[in-house]
C-alpha atoms as one frame of an Amber mdcrd trajectory, in Angstrom:
protein
  -8.014  11.855 -16.997  -9.692  12.751 -13.486  -9.747  16.186 -12.597  -8.928
  15.399  -9.188  -6.838  18.271  -7.436  -3.651  16.915  -5.617  -3.495  18.336
  -2.312   0.041  18.433  -0.182  -0.040  17.177   3.315  -0.467  21.096   4.702
  -3.578  21.381   2.594  -4.993  18.112   3.554  -4.544  19.239   7.661  -5.756
  22.689   6.868  -9.109  21.180   5.474  -9.272  18.278   8.617  -8.451  21.164
  10.886  -5.978  18.618  12.280  -2.255  18.424  12.136   0.175  17.892  10.078
   1.508  14.731  12.334  -1.924  13.449  12.000  -2.313  13.279   8.543   1.185
  11.867   8.175   0.042   9.130  11.085  -3.372   8.771   8.723  -1.268   8.391
   5.896   1.256   5.862   7.326  -1.770   3.897   8.504  -3.052   3.244   5.269
  -6.260   5.477   6.195  -5.756   7.644   3.676  -4.048   6.792   0.260  -1.577
   8.860  -1.125   1.172   9.149  -3.853   4.482  10.674  -4.154   5.722  12.710
  -7.085   9.345  13.066  -6.429  10.043  13.592  -2.460   6.515  15.609  -2.457
   3.470  13.263  -0.912   0.447  14.361  -2.315  -3.278  13.159  -1.528  -5.880
  12.979  -4.409  -8.959  15.537  -3.305 -11.474  12.177  -4.073  -9.326  10.061
  -1.881 -10.050  12.855   1.173 -13.598  12.862   0.466 -13.388   8.961   0.458
 -11.961   8.937   3.628 -14.358  11.433   5.506 -17.575   8.836   3.986 -15.664
   5.959   5.265 -14.865   7.800   8.591 -18.580   9.306   8.965 -20.043   5.808
   8.137 -17.588   4.107  10.756 -18.864   6.521  13.722 -22.395   5.995  12.706
 -22.177   2.317  12.909 -19.816   2.758  16.000 -22.886   4.698  17.721 -25.834
   2.363  16.368 -23.815  -0.960  17.728 -22.591   0.547  21.273 -25.234   2.947
  22.134 -22.649   5.379  22.843 -22.617   9.134  21.977 -20.039  10.269  19.435
 -16.698  10.492  20.626 -17.044   8.632  23.855 -15.024   5.670  24.675 -12.489
   3.448  22.169 -14.667   3.122  19.020 -13.458   6.409  17.709 -10.827   4.618
  15.951 -11.303   2.832  12.475 -10.930  -1.134  12.167  -7.258  -1.032  11.279
  -6.054   1.906  13.095  -4.317   1.066  16.194  -4.250   3.247  19.409  -1.670
   5.901  19.254   1.036   4.538  22.263   2.151   8.045  22.175  -0.730  10.058
  23.175  -1.180   7.052  25.761   2.092   7.253  27.252   2.419   9.905  30.014
   5.983   9.587  31.156   6.625  10.464  35.227  10.466  10.270  36.126  11.205
   6.525  35.490   7.549   5.566  36.058   5.365   5.385  32.625   1.724   4.914
  32.651  -0.333   3.631  30.035  -3.828   5.082  29.587  -3.782   6.405  33.292
  -3.447   2.883  34.590  -1.057   1.722  37.300   3.030   2.418  36.762   4.464
  -0.615  35.134   6.561  -2.737  37.088  10.266  -2.879  35.943
């Protein structure tokens, strides 16, 4: 049997230094594989390392292909990771702006 440690969402969040909501999002989008034991969600330590390796390889490939520095532009997302509409939506009264563009016309 594998000696992989099972991590809860809070532990994954602490290791990645991100919010638990972001970890749940990564799990929901299939970026991090997880398993359910009863009502608890767990991530294998090896899966977390695999995710980080995939992420690093993707970002290195993006920098090589685009010629832009790390962290700039839309290449910061993985191929099957969709843009997060919540972080791109700014509500202003009844107007909604997406990605800093012009207000949507209703």
